[in-house]
Every structure is written in structure tokens, then in C-alpha cells.
C-alpha positions in Angstrom: 0.0 0.0 0.0 1.3 3.4 -1.0 1.3 5.7 2.1 3.2 9.0 1.8 4.8 9.9 5.1 4.3 13.7 4.7 0.5 13.4 4.7 -2.1 13.3 7.5 -4.8 10.7 7.5 -8.4 10.3 8.8 -10.0 7.2 10.2 -12.5 7.6 7.2 -9.6 7.0 4.8 -9.0 10.5 3.6 -5.6 12.2 3.4 -4.7 15.8 3.9 -1.8 17.8 2.6 -1.1 21.3 4.0 -0.6 23.7 1.1 2.0 26.5 1.0 -0.4 29.2 2.5 -0.5 27.2 5.7 -4.3 27.6 6.2 -5.5 25.4 3.3 -5.3 21.7 2.8 -5.7 19.5 -0.2 -7.9 16.4 0.4 -8.1 13.0 -1.3 -8.8 9.4 -0.6 -6.0 7.0 0.4 -4.6 4.2 -1.7 -6.2 1.8 0.7 -9.6 3.4 0.1 -9.4 3.5 -3.7 -8.4 -0.2 -3.6 -11.3 -1.2 -1.4 -13.7 0.8 -3.6 -12.6 -0.7 -6.9 -13.0 1.2 -10.1 -14.5 4.7 -9.4 -17.1 5.6 -12.0 -18.7 8.8 -10.5 -17.6 11.5 -8.1 -20.1 13.9 -6.4 -17.9 16.8 -5.2 -18.9 19.6 -2.8 -19.5 23.1 -4.2 -16.8 25.7 -3.8 -17.8 28.0 -0.9 -19.5 25.1 1.0 -18.9 25.2 4.8 -17.7 21.7 6.0 -17.4 20.1 9.4 -14.7 17.6 10.3 -15.8 14.0 10.0 -19.0 14.9 8.2 -20.0 13.9 4.7 -19.1 16.3 1.9 -19.8 14.2 -1.2 -20.0 10.7 -2.6 -17.8 8.3 -4.6 -19.5 5.7 -6.7 -17.6 2.6 -7.8 -18.4 -0.6 -9.6 -18.8 -2.2 -6.1 -20.6 0.4 -4.0 -21.4 4.1 -3.2 -19.3 5.6 -0.4 -19.4 8.8 1.5 -16.5 11.3 1.3 -15.7 13.0 4.6 -14.0 16.3 5.5 -10.9 15.6 7.6 -11.1 19.2 9.0 -13.7 22.0 9.4 -13.6 25.0 7.1 -14.7 26.2 3.6 -14.2 24.4 0.3 -12.1 26.8 -1.8 -11.4 24.5 -4.8 -12.6 21.2 -6.3 -10.8 18.9 -8.8 -13.0 19.4 -11.8 -10.9 16.8 -13.8 -12.6 14.1 -11.7 -16.0 14.9 -13.3 -14.9 13.7 -16.7 -12.3 11.2 -15.5 -13.2 9.7 -12.1 -10.6 6.9 -12.7 -7.9 9.4 -11.6 -8.9 8.5 -8.1 -7.7 4.9 -8.8 -4.7 5.8 -11.0 -3.2 8.6 -8.8 -4.9 9.0 -5.5 -2.2 11.2 -4.0 -1.6 13.3 -7.1 -4.0 14.0 -10.0 -6.9 12.3 -8.1 -7.2 14.8 -5.3 -10.8 15.8 -4.4 -11.0 19.3 -2.9 -9.2 22.0 -1.1 -10.4 23.3 2.3 -9.5 26.5 4.0 -9.3 25.4 7.6 -11.3 27.2 10.3 -9.3 25.5 13.0 -5.8 24.4 12.0 -5.4 22.3 15.2 -7.9 19.8 13.7 -5.1 18.9 11.2 -2.8 18.0 14.1 -5.5 15.6 15.4 -5.3 13.4 12.3 -3.1 10.3 12.1 0.4 10.2 10.7 1.4 7.5 8.2 2.4 5.0 10.9 -0.8 5.3 12.8 -2.9 5.0 9.6 -0.9 1.9 8.6 -1.6 0.4 12.0 -5.4 1.1 11.5 -5.6 -0.5 8.1 -3.4 -3.5 8.9 -4.9 -4.1 12.4 
């Protein structure tokens, strides 16, 4: 399982990467999650400007196996979404940590990012 060390992880299988401005994160699903989902065929992304709350649903991912909720790892406001996923949802399977990102959230409380798991803790969760 590909698990970049520099990312933070949620128990709901999302990853978060702090962007250069320090108050915004990029969010996606983990390699573990995309593998469990199977081939993603549809992505329902949140609207830009949507207020989100940590651990609450912000969209859906539909695969050939099932429909799964997508959760916000932190609270804040959606400031960007990956429009490329609308036409090519397979990017989630092909490159979950790169071109397959989901959205960007401007955090309302940066300490929530610190509450997420590091790679070692997430690996223990998924292997345990």
C-alpha cells in the first residue's frame, strides 16, 4: 500500500496535505480506500464555498462495487474542487495522492489537522 509519510490521515480513509499558504489543505482518498472501492465511475464533489465540518460527509464516490461517502478531515470552507474528476473519475484509482485529489479546504481551526493520524498510525489502523 502506498502511504506517503508527509500526509495526515483520517479514520475515514481521507488524506490531507497542507498547502503553502498554511491555512489550506488538499484532500483526497487513500490508496487503501481506492483499492477497497474498486473502479471509481462517478464523483459527487462539494460546491466551492461550502462550509464543511470535520468527519461529516461532503460528497459521494461511486464505484463498480458500491457508493461511499467522502468526509471532510477538518472543518472549514471548500475553496477548490478537482473538476478533472467529473470527466475522469478513474484518476482516483490511478493517482490517489496526485491528480486524483478531491478538494481543497481553508481550515477554520488548524489544530484539527494535528489531530489526524500520521502514516504509521494510519498503517496500523488499516493493517490491524
